A tleap script that builds the chain and sets N, CA, C and O, in Angstrom:
source leaprc.protein.ff14SB
mol = sequence {
  NMET ARG ARG ALA ASP ARG ALA LEU SER ALA
  GLU ARG ALA ILE VAL GLN TRP ALA GLU ARG
  LEU PRO SER VAL ARG SER ASP ILE GLU ASN
  LEU GLY HIE LYS ILE GLY ARG ASN THR ILE
  LYS ARG ILE LEU LEU GLU ASN GLY ILE ALA
  PRO ALA PRO GLU ARG GLY ARG ARG MET SER
  TRP ALA THR PHE ILE LYS ALA HIE LEU SER
  VAL LEU VAL GLY MET GLU LEU PHE THR VAL
  GLU VAL VAL THR TRP LEU GLY LEU ILE ARG
  TYR HIE VAL LEU PHE ALA ILE ASP ILE ALA
  SER ARG LYS VAL GLU ILE VAL GLY ILE GLY
  TRP ILE GLU PRO ARG PRO LEU SER ALA ARG
  PRO VAL SER GLY GLY CTYR
}
set mol.1.N position { 18.812 9.888 -94.726 }
set mol.1.CA position { 19.297 8.663 -94.125 }
set mol.1.C position { 19.025 8.725 -92.622 }
set mol.1.O position { 19.358 9.702 -91.952 }
set mol.2.N position { 18.426 7.683 -92.127 }
set mol.2.CA position { 18.103 7.639 -90.707 }
set mol.2.C position { 19.354 7.368 -89.878 }
set mol.2.O position { 20.378 6.907 -90.382 }
set mol.3.N position { 19.233 7.670 -88.598 }
set mol.3.CA position { 20.354 7.485 -87.676 }
set mol.3.C position { 20.785 6.021 -87.607 }
set mol.3.O position { 21.980 5.727 -87.569 }
set mol.4.N position { 19.817 5.103 -87.591 }
set mol.4.CA position { 20.143 3.675 -87.521 }
set mol.4.C position { 20.880 3.225 -88.785 }
set mol.4.O position { 21.791 2.400 -88.714 }
set mol.5.N position { 20.490 3.765 -89.929 }
set mol.5.CA position { 21.169 3.421 -91.177 }
set mol.5.C position { 22.603 3.946 -91.196 }
set mol.5.O position { 23.519 3.271 -91.665 }
set mol.6.N position { 22.783 5.171 -90.675 }
set mol.6.CA position { 24.132 5.730 -90.607 }
set mol.6.C position { 25.013 4.910 -89.688 }
set mol.6.O position { 26.178 4.663 -89.998 }
set mol.7.N position { 24.461 4.478 -88.544 }
set mol.7.CA position { 25.224 3.665 -87.598 }
set mol.7.C position { 25.614 2.335 -88.226 }
set mol.7.O position { 26.730 1.855 -88.030 }
set mol.8.N position { 24.696 1.739 -88.982 }
set mol.8.CA position { 24.984 0.469 -89.638 }
set mol.8.C position { 26.058 0.631 -90.709 }
set mol.8.O position { 26.945 -0.215 -90.829 }
set mol.9.N position { 25.987 1.700 -91.482 }
set mol.9.CA position { 27.002 1.910 -92.514 }
set mol.9.C position { 28.362 2.239 -91.883 }
set mol.9.O position { 29.398 1.834 -92.410 }
set mol.10.N position { 28.367 2.961 -90.772 }
set mol.10.CA position { 29.627 3.238 -90.068 }
set mol.10.C position { 30.218 1.954 -89.516 }
set mol.10.O position { 31.433 1.759 -89.549 }
set mol.11.N position { 29.352 1.070 -89.003 }
set mol.11.CA position { 29.812 -0.210 -88.475 }
set mol.11.C position { 30.429 -1.058 -89.587 }
set mol.11.O position { 31.467 -1.689 -89.390 }
set mol.12.N position { 29.787 -1.069 -90.750 }
set mol.12.CA position { 30.340 -1.817 -91.889 }
set mol.12.C position { 31.695 -1.256 -92.309 }
set mol.12.O position { 32.611 -2.016 -92.621 }
set mol.13.N position { 31.826 0.065 -92.319 }
set mol.13.CA position { 33.088 0.705 -92.699 }
set mol.13.C position { 34.191 0.363 -91.706 }
set mol.13.O position { 35.328 0.111 -92.107 }
set mol.14.N position { 33.866 0.352 -90.408 }
set mol.14.CA position { 34.856 0.020 -89.385 }
set mol.14.C position { 35.350 -1.409 -89.563 }
set mol.14.O position { 36.547 -1.677 -89.461 }
set mol.15.N position { 34.428 -2.321 -89.827 }
set mol.15.CA position { 34.802 -3.730 -90.030 }
set mol.15.C position { 35.679 -3.870 -91.274 }
set mol.15.O position { 36.667 -4.604 -91.250 }
set mol.16.N position { 35.336 -3.185 -92.346 }
set mol.16.CA position { 36.142 -3.262 -93.573 }
set mol.16.C position { 37.541 -2.696 -93.352 }
set mol.16.O position { 38.525 -3.279 -93.809 }
set mol.17.N position { 37.637 -1.557 -92.649 }
set mol.17.CA position { 38.953 -0.974 -92.370 }
set mol.17.C position { 39.780 -1.875 -91.477 }
set mol.17.O position { 40.985 -2.022 -91.680 }
set mol.18.N position { 39.141 -2.476 -90.492 }
set mol.18.CA position { 39.867 -3.325 -89.543 }
set mol.18.C position { 40.452 -4.553 -90.227 }
set mol.18.O position { 41.484 -5.070 -89.799 }
set mol.19.N position { 39.797 -5.025 -91.290 }
set mol.19.CA position { 40.325 -6.182 -92.014 }
set mol.19.C position { 41.561 -5.829 -92.820 }
set mol.19.O position { 42.369 -6.707 -93.124 }
set mol.20.N position { 41.728 -4.541 -93.179 }
set mol.20.CA position { 42.855 -4.129 -94.026 }
set mol.20.C position { 43.905 -3.307 -93.293 }
set mol.20.O position { 45.073 -3.329 -93.682 }
set mol.21.N position { 43.531 -2.591 -92.258 }
set mol.21.CA position { 44.438 -1.640 -91.611 }
set mol.21.C position { 44.667 -1.995 -90.145 }
set mol.21.O position { 43.766 -2.516 -89.488 }
set mol.22.N position { 45.868 -1.719 -89.624 }
set mol.22.CA position { 46.135 -2.027 -88.225 }
set mol.22.C position { 45.501 -1.029 -87.252 }
set mol.22.O position { 45.181 -1.398 -86.123 }
set mol.23.N position { 45.316 0.215 -87.665 }
set mol.23.CA position { 44.799 1.230 -86.762 }
set mol.23.C position { 43.548 1.855 -87.352 }
set mol.23.O position { 43.629 2.664 -88.277 }
set mol.24.N position { 42.415 1.491 -86.831 }
set mol.24.CA position { 41.144 1.968 -87.365 }
set mol.24.C position { 40.804 3.342 -86.821 }
set mol.24.O position { 40.363 4.213 -87.571 }
set mol.25.N position { 41.001 3.545 -85.542 }
set mol.25.CA position { 40.551 4.773 -84.896 }
set mol.25.C position { 41.229 6.013 -85.467 }
set mol.25.O position { 40.562 7.010 -85.742 }
set mol.26.N position { 42.551 5.962 -85.648 }
set mol.26.CA position { 43.253 7.138 -86.168 }
set mol.26.C position { 42.822 7.447 -87.601 }
set mol.26.O position { 42.747 8.610 -87.995 }
set mol.27.N position { 42.539 6.395 -88.380 }
set mol.27.CA position { 42.078 6.622 -89.754 }
set mol.27.C position { 40.699 7.264 -89.768 }
set mol.27.O position { 40.430 8.127 -90.604 }
set mol.28.N position { 39.841 6.866 -88.875 }
set mol.28.CA position { 38.506 7.462 -88.791 }
set mol.28.C position { 38.607 8.922 -88.358 }
set mol.28.O position { 37.901 9.781 -88.886 }
set mol.29.N position { 39.491 9.202 -87.389 }
set mol.29.CA position { 39.672 10.582 -86.940 }
set mol.29.C position { 40.255 11.454 -88.047 }
set mol.29.O position { 39.918 12.633 -88.153 }
set mol.30.N position { 41.131 10.875 -88.873 }
set mol.30.CA position { 41.696 11.639 -89.992 }
set mol.30.C position { 40.633 12.041 -91.000 }
set mol.30.O position { 40.789 13.037 -91.706 }
set mol.31.N position { 39.553 11.271 -91.072 }
set mol.31.CA position { 38.446 11.606 -91.963 }
set mol.31.C position { 37.468 12.593 -91.339 }
set mol.31.O position { 36.509 13.013 -91.987 }
set mol.32.N position { 37.705 12.964 -90.084 }
set mol.32.CA position { 36.866 13.959 -89.431 }
set mol.32.C position { 35.730 13.398 -88.601 }
set mol.32.O position { 34.849 14.150 -88.182 }
set mol.33.N position { 35.725 12.095 -88.353 }
set mol.33.CA position { 34.669 11.473 -87.553 }
set mol.33.C position { 35.214 11.162 -86.166 }
set mol.33.O position { 36.403 10.889 -86.002 }
set mol.34.N position { 34.340 11.206 -85.176 }
set mol.34.CA position { 34.742 10.886 -83.811 }
set mol.34.C position { 33.943 9.684 -83.326 }
set mol.34.O position { 32.730 9.755 -83.130 }
set mol.35.N position { 34.653 8.585 -83.140 }
set mol.35.CA position { 34.048 7.371 -82.601 }
set mol.35.C position { 34.959 6.888 -81.491 }
set mol.35.O position { 36.169 6.765 -81.682 }
set mol.36.N position { 34.384 6.614 -80.335 }
set mol.36.CA position { 35.176 6.193 -79.183 }
set mol.36.C position { 35.852 4.852 -79.383 }
set mol.36.O position { 35.374 4.007 -80.139 }
set mol.37.N position { 36.979 4.665 -78.693 }
set mol.37.CA position { 37.723 3.415 -78.865 }
set mol.37.C position { 36.957 2.208 -78.351 }
set mol.37.O position { 37.095 1.112 -78.896 }
set mol.38.N position { 36.144 2.392 -77.301 }
set mol.38.CA position { 35.345 1.272 -76.806 }
set mol.38.C position { 34.249 0.887 -77.790 }
set mol.38.O position { 33.896 -0.287 -77.901 }
set mol.39.N position { 33.710 1.872 -78.506 }
set mol.39.CA position { 32.715 1.576 -79.535 }
set mol.39.C position { 33.356 0.769 -80.655 }
set mol.39.O position { 32.785 -0.212 -81.132 }
set mol.40.N position { 34.539 1.186 -81.067 }
set mol.40.CA position { 35.253 0.445 -82.119 }
set mol.40.C position { 35.578 -0.964 -81.634 }
set mol.40.O position { 35.419 -1.930 -82.380 }
set mol.41.N position { 36.027 -1.083 -80.404 }
set mol.41.CA position { 36.362 -2.398 -79.843 }
set mol.41.C position { 35.124 -3.302 -79.813 }
set mol.41.O position { 35.196 -4.480 -80.162 }
set mol.42.N position { 33.990 -2.732 -79.389 }
set mol.42.CA position { 32.747 -3.510 -79.330 }
set mol.42.C position { 32.338 -3.990 -80.718 }
set mol.42.O position { 31.956 -5.146 -80.896 }
set mol.43.N position { 32.422 -3.096 -81.697 }
set mol.43.CA position { 32.040 -3.463 -83.066 }
set mol.43.C position { 32.937 -4.570 -83.590 }
set mol.43.O position { 32.457 -5.521 -84.208 }
set mol.44.N position { 34.243 -4.452 -83.347 }
set mol.44.CA position { 35.172 -5.475 -83.828 }
set mol.44.C position { 34.922 -6.820 -83.157 }
set mol.44.O position { 34.930 -7.855 -83.822 }
set mol.45.N position { 34.700 -6.811 -81.844 }
set mol.45.CA position { 34.454 -8.065 -81.128 }
set mol.45.C position { 33.142 -8.709 -81.575 }
set mol.45.O position { 33.064 -9.933 -81.681 }
set mol.46.N position { 32.108 -7.899 -81.839 }
set mol.46.CA position { 30.837 -8.433 -82.313 }
set mol.46.C position { 30.970 -9.096 -83.681 }
set mol.46.O position { 30.201 -9.995 -84.021 }
set mol.47.N position { 31.946 -8.648 -84.457 }
set mol.47.CA position { 32.155 -9.202 -85.791 }
set mol.47.C position { 33.301 -10.212 -85.828 }
set mol.47.O position { 33.752 -10.611 -86.902 }
set mol.48.N position { 33.764 -10.619 -84.654 }
set mol.48.CA position { 34.775 -11.662 -84.574 }
set mol.48.C position { 36.175 -11.235 -84.980 }
set mol.48.O position { 36.983 -12.068 -85.390 }
set mol.49.N position { 36.469 -9.953 -84.870 }
set mol.49.CA position { 37.802 -9.450 -85.207 }
set mol.49.C position { 38.522 -9.097 -83.906 }
set mol.49.O position { 38.018 -8.338 -83.079 }
set mol.50.N position { 39.714 -9.672 -83.752 }
set mol.50.CA position { 40.497 -9.385 -82.552 }
set mol.50.C position { 41.081 -7.980 -82.649 }
set mol.50.O position { 41.307 -7.473 -83.748 }
set mol.51.N position { 41.326 -7.351 -81.503 }
set mol.51.CA position { 41.966 -6.029 -81.526 }
set mol.51.C position { 43.348 -6.116 -82.189 }
set mol.51.O position { 43.917 -7.199 -82.319 }
set mol.52.N position { 43.866 -4.979 -82.596 }
set mol.52.CA position { 45.182 -4.934 -83.242 }
set mol.52.C position { 46.225 -5.588 -82.339 }
set mol.52.O position { 46.163 -5.439 -81.118 }
set mol.53.N position { 47.181 -6.310 -82.924 }
set mol.53.CA position { 48.139 -7.073 -82.117 }
set mol.53.C position { 48.953 -6.233 -81.143 }
set mol.53.O position { 49.271 -6.706 -80.052 }
set mol.54.N position { 49.296 -5.010 -81.502 }
set mol.54.CA position { 50.154 -4.235 -80.613 }
set mol.54.C position { 49.413 -3.631 -79.429 }
set mol.54.O position { 50.055 -3.155 -78.493 }
set mol.55.N position { 48.091 -3.633 -79.438 }
set mol.55.CA position { 47.354 -3.007 -78.345 }
set mol.55.C position { 47.592 -3.695 -77.010 }
set mol.55.O position { 47.789 -3.024 -75.996 }
set mol.56.N position { 47.578 -5.012 -76.994 }
set mol.56.CA position { 47.761 -5.733 -75.741 }
set mol.56.C position { 49.210 -5.873 -75.325 }
set mol.56.O position { 49.493 -6.234 -74.183 }
set mol.57.N position { 50.128 -5.595 -76.226 }
set mol.57.CA position { 51.543 -5.816 -75.950 }
set mol.57.C position { 52.300 -4.553 -75.599 }
set mol.57.O position { 53.500 -4.620 -75.328 }
set mol.58.N position { 51.673 -3.454 -75.593 }
set mol.58.CA position { 52.377 -2.203 -75.316 }
set mol.58.C position { 52.866 -2.158 -73.881 }
set mol.58.O position { 52.177 -2.576 -72.951 }
set mol.59.N position { 54.052 -1.648 -73.733 }
set mol.59.CA position { 54.692 -1.537 -72.434 }
set mol.59.C position { 54.548 -0.091 -71.946 }
set mol.59.O position { 54.675 0.846 -72.734 }
set mol.60.N position { 54.288 0.083 -70.670 }
set mol.60.CA position { 54.205 1.445 -70.144 }
set mol.60.C position { 55.604 2.056 -70.144 }
set mol.60.O position { 56.609 1.345 -70.163 }
set mol.61.N position { 55.646 3.387 -70.123 }
set mol.61.CA position { 56.922 4.086 -70.138 }
set mol.61.C position { 57.748 3.734 -68.902 }
set mol.61.O position { 58.956 3.523 -69.010 }
set mol.62.N position { 57.120 3.669 -67.743 }
set mol.62.CA position { 57.841 3.338 -66.512 }
set mol.62.C position { 58.438 1.932 -66.574 }
set mol.62.O position { 59.565 1.717 -66.127 }
set mol.63.N position { 57.698 0.982 -67.121 }
set mol.63.CA position { 58.201 -0.387 -67.262 }
set mol.63.C position { 59.364 -0.431 -68.240 }
set mol.63.O position { 60.344 -1.140 -68.010 }
set mol.64.N position { 59.263 0.314 -69.320 }
set mol.64.CA position { 60.348 0.364 -70.304 }
set mol.64.C position { 61.626 0.910 -69.671 }
set mol.64.O position { 62.705 0.350 -69.864 }
set mol.65.N position { 61.507 1.994 -68.922 }
set mol.65.CA position { 62.684 2.598 -68.279 }
set mol.65.C position { 63.314 1.621 -67.299 }
set mol.65.O position { 64.535 1.462 -67.294 }
set mol.66.N position { 62.509 0.963 -66.470 }
set mol.66.CA position { 63.052 0.010 -65.497 }
set mol.66.C position { 63.748 -1.157 -66.191 }
set mol.66.O position { 64.775 -1.637 -65.712 }
set mol.67.N position { 63.197 -1.617 -67.317 }
set mol.67.CA position { 63.780 -2.753 -68.025 }
set mol.67.C position { 65.099 -2.390 -68.705 }
set mol.67.O position { 65.970 -3.248 -68.850 }
set mol.68.N position { 65.257 -1.141 -69.121 }
set mol.68.CA position { 66.442 -0.725 -69.862 }
set mol.68.C position { 67.352 0.208 -69.064 }
set mol.68.O position { 68.231 0.848 -69.641 }
set mol.69.N position { 67.161 0.294 -67.773 }
set mol.69.CA position { 67.899 1.235 -66.940 }
set mol.69.C position { 69.409 1.044 -67.037 }
set mol.69.O position { 70.158 2.020 -66.996 }
set mol.70.N position { 69.859 -0.190 -67.164 }
set mol.70.CA position { 71.303 -0.444 -67.169 }
set mol.70.C position { 71.986 0.021 -68.456 }
set mol.70.O position { 73.212 0.124 -68.482 }
set mol.71.N position { 71.241 0.303 -69.513 }
set mol.71.CA position { 71.854 0.703 -70.779 }
set mol.71.C position { 71.467 2.112 -71.212 }
set mol.71.O position { 71.838 2.535 -72.307 }
set mol.72.N position { 70.733 2.847 -70.387 }
set mol.72.CA position { 70.319 4.196 -70.757 }
set mol.72.C position { 71.389 5.221 -70.387 }
set mol.72.O position { 71.957 5.190 -69.296 }
set mol.73.N position { 71.643 6.123 -71.322 }
set mol.73.CA position { 72.605 7.197 -71.111 }
set mol.73.C position { 71.968 8.480 -71.613 }
set mol.73.O position { 71.362 8.511 -72.684 }
set mol.74.N position { 72.111 9.532 -70.830 }
set mol.74.CA position { 71.652 10.842 -71.268 }
set mol.74.C position { 72.849 11.678 -71.673 }
set mol.74.O position { 73.925 11.563 -71.086 }
set mol.75.N position { 72.657 12.528 -72.688 }
set mol.75.CA position { 73.752 13.388 -73.135 }
set mol.75.C position { 73.271 14.822 -73.204 }
set mol.75.O position { 72.101 15.088 -73.480 }
set mol.76.N position { 74.190 15.744 -72.948 }
set mol.76.CA position { 73.847 17.160 -72.967 }
set mol.76.C position { 75.057 17.942 -73.446 }
set mol.76.O position { 76.198 17.522 -73.251 }
set mol.77.N position { 74.806 19.060 -74.061 }
set mol.77.CA position { 75.844 19.951 -74.542 }
set mol.77.C position { 75.573 21.326 -73.965 }
set mol.77.O position { 74.447 21.819 -74.025 }
set mol.78.N position { 76.612 21.953 -73.400 }
set mol.78.CA position { 76.447 23.319 -72.931 }
set mol.78.C position { 77.674 24.125 -73.322 }
set mol.78.O position { 78.713 23.562 -73.666 }
set mol.79.N position { 77.549 25.434 -73.267 }
set mol.79.CA position { 78.656 26.313 -73.626 }
set mol.79.C position { 79.064 27.149 -72.431 }
set mol.79.O position { 78.254 27.485 -71.568 }
set mol.80.N position { 80.367 27.479 -72.409 }
set mol.80.CA position { 80.923 28.353 -71.384 }
set mol.80.C position { 81.788 29.379 -72.099 }
set mol.80.O position { 82.644 29.017 -72.906 }
set mol.81.N position { 81.575 30.629 -71.814 }
set mol.81.CA position { 82.398 31.676 -72.406 }
set mol.81.C position { 83.445 32.104 -71.397 }
set mol.81.O position { 83.131 32.427 -70.252 }
set mol.82.N position { 84.701 32.102 -71.840 }
set mol.82.CA position { 85.822 32.401 -70.957 }
set mol.82.C position { 86.622 33.542 -71.569 }
set mol.82.O position { 86.922 33.532 -72.762 }
set mol.83.N position { 86.965 34.529 -70.738 }
set mol.83.CA position { 87.813 35.631 -71.195 }
set mol.83.C position { 89.260 35.231 -70.943 }
set mol.83.O position { 89.657 34.985 -69.804 }
set mol.84.N position { 90.044 35.167 -72.017 }
set mol.84.CA position { 91.464 34.820 -71.917 }
set mol.84.C position { 92.282 35.967 -72.481 }
set mol.84.O position { 91.715 36.959 -72.940 }
set mol.85.N position { 93.605 35.853 -72.455 }
set mol.85.CA position { 94.447 36.903 -73.019 }
set mol.85.C position { 94.299 36.978 -74.535 }
set mol.85.O position { 94.693 37.973 -75.144 }
set mol.86.N position { 93.727 35.923 -75.164 }
set mol.86.CA position { 93.434 35.950 -76.598 }
set mol.86.C position { 92.086 36.610 -76.899 }
set mol.86.O position { 91.791 36.939 -78.048 }
set mol.87.N position { 91.288 36.796 -75.877 }
set mol.87.CA position { 89.957 37.355 -76.057 }
set mol.87.C position { 88.906 36.393 -75.531 }
set mol.87.O position { 89.213 35.465 -74.783 }
set mol.88.N position { 87.687 36.623 -75.924 }
set mol.88.CA position { 86.569 35.798 -75.479 }
set mol.88.C position { 86.553 34.494 -76.270 }
set mol.88.O position { 86.511 34.514 -77.500 }
set mol.89.N position { 86.587 33.357 -75.566 }
set mol.89.CA position { 86.545 32.047 -76.197 }
set mol.89.C position { 85.333 31.304 -75.663 }
set mol.89.O position { 85.076 31.273 -74.459 }
set mol.90.N position { 84.601 30.710 -76.585 }
set mol.90.CA position { 83.411 29.935 -76.214 }
set mol.90.C position { 83.767 28.451 -76.251 }
set mol.90.O position { 84.109 27.916 -77.306 }
set mol.91.N position { 83.687 27.791 -75.102 }
set mol.91.CA position { 83.945 26.359 -75.010 }
set mol.91.C position { 82.618 25.610 -75.083 }
set mol.91.O position { 81.630 26.023 -74.476 }
set mol.92.N position { 82.602 24.516 -75.825 }
set mol.92.CA position { 81.442 23.627 -75.902 }
set mol.92.C position { 81.799 22.357 -75.148 }
set mol.92.O position { 82.814 21.721 -75.431 }
set mol.93.N position { 80.966 21.994 -74.193 }
set mol.93.CA position { 81.230 20.828 -73.361 }
set mol.93.C position { 80.120 19.809 -73.584 }
set mol.93.O position { 78.940 20.115 -73.412 }
set mol.94.N position { 80.505 18.600 -73.968 }
set mol.94.CA position { 79.565 17.502 -74.162 }
set mol.94.C position { 79.784 16.507 -73.032 }
set mol.94.O position { 80.902 16.035 -72.820 }
set mol.95.N position { 78.716 16.189 -72.307 }
set mol.95.CA position { 78.862 15.214 -71.239 }
set mol.95.C position { 77.752 14.178 -71.315 }
set mol.95.O position { 76.694 14.407 -71.902 }
set mol.96.N position { 78.025 13.029 -70.702 }
set mol.96.CA position { 77.069 11.922 -70.678 }
set mol.96.C position { 76.840 11.525 -69.229 }
set mol.96.O position { 77.743 11.623 -68.398 }
set mol.97.N position { 75.628 11.077 -68.932 }
set mol.97.CA position { 75.310 10.592 -67.595 }
set mol.97.C position { 74.701 9.200 -67.717 }
set mol.97.O position { 73.735 8.989 -68.451 }
set mol.98.N position { 75.282 8.263 -66.988 }
set mol.98.CA position { 74.739 6.914 -66.921 }
set mol.98.C position { 73.532 6.982 -65.986 }
set mol.98.O position { 73.676 7.321 -64.812 }
set mol.99.N position { 72.373 6.669 -66.491 }
set mol.99.CA position { 71.132 6.862 -65.731 }
set mol.99.C position { 71.087 5.967 -64.491 }
set mol.99.O position { 70.644 6.409 -63.431 }
set mol.100.N position { 71.535 4.724 -64.608 }
set mol.100.CA position { 71.453 3.791 -63.480 }
set mol.100.C position { 72.358 4.214 -62.328 }
set mol.100.O position { 71.921 4.228 -61.177 }
set mol.101.N position { 73.615 4.559 -62.619 }
set mol.101.CA position { 74.564 4.891 -61.555 }
set mol.101.C position { 74.678 6.384 -61.309 }
set mol.101.O position { 75.258 6.804 -60.308 }
set mol.102.N position { 74.130 7.194 -62.212 }
set mol.102.CA position { 74.213 8.654 -62.162 }
set mol.102.C position { 75.656 9.157 -62.244 }
set mol.102.O position { 75.984 10.228 -61.734 }
set mol.103.N position { 76.495 8.377 -62.884 }
set mol.103.CA position { 77.884 8.750 -63.084 }
set mol.103.C position { 77.964 9.667 -64.303 }
set mol.103.O position { 77.418 9.354 -65.360 }
set mol.104.N position { 78.647 10.799 -64.148 }
set mol.104.CA position { 78.773 11.781 -65.213 }
set mol.104.C position { 80.189 11.739 -65.769 }
set mol.104.O position { 81.158 11.710 -65.010 }
set mol.105.N position { 80.310 11.736 -67.098 }
set mol.105.CA position { 81.613 11.780 -67.746 }
set mol.105.C position { 81.606 12.860 -68.813 }
set mol.105.O position { 80.638 13.003 -69.560 }
set mol.106.N position { 82.694 13.619 -68.879 }
set mol.106.CA position { 82.845 14.609 -69.930 }
set mol.106.C position { 83.332 13.875 -71.171 }
set mol.106.O position { 84.390 13.246 -71.156 }
set mol.107.N position { 82.562 13.959 -72.234 }
set mol.107.CA position { 82.880 13.257 -73.470 }
set mol.107.C position { 83.859 14.072 -74.305 }
set mol.107.O position { 84.770 13.513 -74.916 }
set mol.108.N position { 83.678 15.373 -74.335 }
set mol.108.CA position { 84.576 16.196 -75.117 }
set mol.108.C position { 84.397 17.664 -74.829 }
set mol.108.O position { 83.338 18.111 -74.388 }
set mol.109.N position { 85.472 18.415 -75.092 }
set mol.109.CA position { 85.442 19.870 -74.950 }
set mol.109.C position { 86.057 20.446 -76.219 }
set mol.109.O position { 87.128 20.021 -76.652 }
set mol.110.N position { 85.382 21.396 -76.795 }
set mol.110.CA position { 85.898 22.060 -77.990 }
set mol.110.C position { 85.689 23.549 -77.856 }
set mol.110.O position { 84.966 23.997 -76.966 }
set mol.111.N position { 86.310 24.319 -78.722 }
set mol.111.CA position { 86.143 25.754 -78.660 }
set mol.111.C position { 86.051 26.318 -80.056 }
set mol.111.O position { 86.412 25.682 -81.046 }
set mol.112.N position { 85.554 27.533 -80.094 }
set mol.112.CA position { 85.458 28.273 -81.343 }
set mol.112.C position { 86.434 29.432 -81.237 }
set mol.112.O position { 86.433 30.178 -80.258 }
set mol.113.N position { 87.262 29.569 -82.257 }
set mol.113.CA position { 88.224 30.668 -82.266 }
set mol.113.C position { 87.475 31.994 -82.297 }
set mol.113.O position { 86.476 32.127 -83.003 }
set mol.114.N position { 87.949 32.966 -81.542 }
set mol.114.CA position { 87.284 34.275 -81.588 }
set mol.114.C position { 87.465 34.905 -82.968 }
set mol.114.O position { 88.538 34.830 -83.568 }
set mol.115.N position { 86.389 35.527 -83.458 }
set mol.115.CA position { 86.428 36.187 -84.749 }
set mol.115.C position { 86.247 37.684 -84.543 }
set mol.115.O position { 85.528 38.099 -83.634 }
set mol.116.N position { 86.873 38.479 -85.355 }
set mol.116.CA position { 86.632 39.923 -85.243 }
set mol.116.C position { 85.202 40.249 -85.655 }
set mol.116.O position { 84.564 39.490 -86.385 }
set mol.117.N position { 84.716 41.374 -85.183 }
set mol.117.CA position { 83.338 41.751 -85.473 }
set mol.117.C position { 83.059 41.829 -86.969 }
set mol.117.O position { 81.950 41.517 -87.402 }
set mol.118.N position { 84.037 42.237 -87.763 }
set mol.118.CA position { 83.813 42.373 -89.197 }
set mol.118.C position { 83.620 41.012 -89.887 }
set mol.118.O position { 83.068 40.963 -90.986 }
set mol.119.N position { 84.063 39.907 -89.264 }
set mol.119.CA position { 83.927 38.590 -89.872 }
set mol.119.C position { 82.631 37.885 -89.465 }
set mol.119.O position { 82.305 36.825 -90.000 }
set mol.120.N position { 81.904 38.465 -88.532 }
set mol.120.CA position { 80.660 37.862 -88.079 }
set mol.120.C position { 79.544 38.170 -89.059 }
set mol.120.O position { 79.562 39.217 -89.707 }
set mol.121.N position { 78.561 37.264 -89.180 }
set mol.121.CA position { 77.453 37.541 -90.107 }
set mol.121.C position { 76.616 38.721 -89.649 }
set mol.121.O position { 76.445 38.955 -88.452 }
set mol.122.N position { 76.092 39.465 -90.627 }
set mol.122.CA position { 75.288 40.650 -90.309 }
set mol.122.C position { 73.976 40.237 -89.670 }
set mol.122.O position { 73.561 40.819 -88.668 }
set mol.123.N position { 73.312 39.223 -90.248 }
set mol.123.CA position { 72.059 38.746 -89.663 }
set mol.123.C position { 72.286 37.365 -89.102 }
set mol.123.O position { 73.155 36.634 -89.577 }
set mol.124.N position { 71.522 37.003 -88.107 }
set mol.124.CA position { 71.670 35.678 -87.494 }
set mol.124.C position { 72.486 35.771 -86.226 }
set mol.124.O position { 72.754 36.854 -85.706 }
set mol.125.N position { 72.872 34.609 -85.748 }
set mol.125.CA position { 73.581 34.527 -84.471 }
set mol.125.C position { 75.075 34.477 -84.637 }
set mol.125.O position { 75.611 34.778 -85.703 }
set mol.126.N position { 75.732 34.099 -83.586 }
set mol.126.CA position { 77.188 34.033 -83.532 }
set mol.126.C position { 77.686 32.862 -84.320 }
set mol.126.O position { 78.894 32.637 -84.395 }
savepdb mol mol.pdb
quit
């Protein structure tokens, strides 16, 4: 098969996939072929097929963050080990931070009762 014939058959396959599937490029890559996105775009435009609807509507990450800044909250969990008269106690602290105002609130604090060494699992963690 000549190179021109292979290119023509690849072009036909791209057009057929584009009529049925929203994402042509990832499907082609999954089959082990490498075709640039501009080549796929050119082939689709030459055959009167518009690009996938979500391509032109995608929002950048920075734009998304700015648009949703007032409702974004980050959460984190950390542990603190404290020696008390009962022994070593591990406290778990869950806190949230409002991204827009950078206000931090402690959501909850819990602890794990100390266990004797004989009650701890032989393999694995605490």
